[in-house]
N, C-alpha and C positions, 0 to 999 in steps of 0.2 A: 579756332576763336569764337569766341562766345557774345553776341550782344552786341551793342552800339561800342564804337572805341572813340570815347570821349566825344560823341557826338558827326563824330567824321565817316559813318557811315556811306554816307551819299559818294564821298570822294572816292573809298573802296569800291565801290559800287564802278563808279564810273572808270576806273584803273580796270577792276575784271574784263567789264567791255573790250579792253584791250585784247585779250586772247581772242576775240573772233577775230580779229583780221589774219591775214593770210601772210604775214611778213612779219620780222622785227619790228619791235616798237622801242622809240625813245622819248624819253621822259623827261620833263623838267621839274625838281621841287624845289619851292621857295618859300621861305618864312622866317620869322626871328629865331634868334637862338631859342634852345629849350622847350619849343613849343611841340615837340615830336614829331619831326619830319622822318627823323630815321625811322623810328619804333613803327611809324604809318608805312613807311616801304618794307618794313619788315614783317608786318601784318598782314599787309596784301600778299606777299610771298607763303607765306604760312598759309592763309585762306583760299590760296591758290594751288597748293600743295606743289608748287616750285621750290627748286632747291635755291638757296640764297645764298649769294656772295657780296660781302661789304669789302668795301676798302675807304678808308678814311686820311685825308689830308691831315698831316700835322699842324696844329697851330703854329702862327709865326711865331718865331724868336730871334734875337739878334744873331748876325750872321748866318741862319738858316740858307741854304742852298737848295737848288732845284736837286742837287745829286742825296742831300737829306730826304729829301719827299720819293727820290726814287726807291733809296733803299728802304725806306718804310713800307712800300707797297710791295718791293721784293719781299721781306720777310712776311708781309700778308698772304701773298701769293703762295709762298712756300708751305704756310700753314694750312691756308686753305685747300691747294692741291696736293699735299702731302708728298712734296716733292722738296728736291735740294735749294737751298738759298742761292739766289742767281745774282750775278751783277750787273746793271742795266744802265749804260749811257744815255740813253734816250728815252722818252714815251713812246718812241715808234718801237724800241726795243721791247717796251716791258707791255704793251697792250698785245703786240703779235703773240709774247710770251703766255698773256693772259689769255688771247685766245685758244692757244695748242691744249691749256689745261682746264678749260671751261668743261663742265659735264656737255659731252656731245648728243645728248638724247633727254627727252624731257623738259617741262618748262624749266626756265632759269630766271633769276631775275638778279641782275648785275647792278648794285648800287654804287657810285661814286658818289663817297659822301664829304661834305665841307669840299666841293670841286674848287672853288675858288684858292683856297691854301695849296691844294696839290697843284693848281695851274699857276698860281703868282709866279713862280721862277722861272720861268721859262716861257717866253713870249711866242711859241711856236707848239706850246700845249692844245690849241683850240684846235690847230691846222693837224696835230698827229691824232686826236680824239674823233675828227672829222674822216680822216682816213681810216682811222681803227672803224668806224661806225662803216661807213660806206663801200668799204672793201672784204670788212672780215666779218663783222657781225648783221649787216641787213640782208643777208641771205638765211639767218636762222628764226623760221617762222615760231619758235618756242622761246625766244630770246624778248627779253623787257630790259634795257638798259635805261636805270635813272639816274640822274645827276641831279645832285641835292648840295642846299648850301642856305646860308643865312645872309649871303652877301647877294642880294638879288641884283644889285645894281653889275656885277660881274657876269652873272649867268644872263643877265638882260644884254651885255655888250658883247659877250664871245659866245654866248649859246645862240639864243632868241634872235638877237640881232645880225651875228655873223653871217656873212654870204654863204659859206658851206653850209650851214645848218639849214635853211631857207626851206622851207616844205618838208623837211623831215623831222620837224618836233611832232609827234602822234598825240601829245597831252601836255599840257603847263597844269599843274596843280601850284595854288597858291595857300598853303595853309593858315587858316587864321589862326 
């Protein structure tokens, strides 16, 4: 990446400092829609020489279900992991499969984009994400998990103020 990314070099530098920490990192990224949050995270991964895996929640539509979100996640995982398409009955299963398919060596940036859409239809979603973080991802020194979204209130309620994530957030990025 060359030069300043829309005046966000300072944010990219703050994120780059995370690699100095000797454990996995959990980052929240919030801001209004169409402001460049996802692109910022992708540029950060590119700048870091990290493998970049990105999953995006489906925009809500009438009669959408949690299974629709899980199926979209499964399709993306098959695409990224070069594997067969799986069926997931829960986020526990989806995050377990993701863990098994993430690159095991080198820097990895994992983006869970539009996290509020992804987790909207399952009240257990924050708990399953917390379990994946604490039991599966936290010990991976070269992993940065970024949850991103435009619904700041959802991220605040379900991540930043959720008792399971207290003290686990490495960086909270608010994109202006």
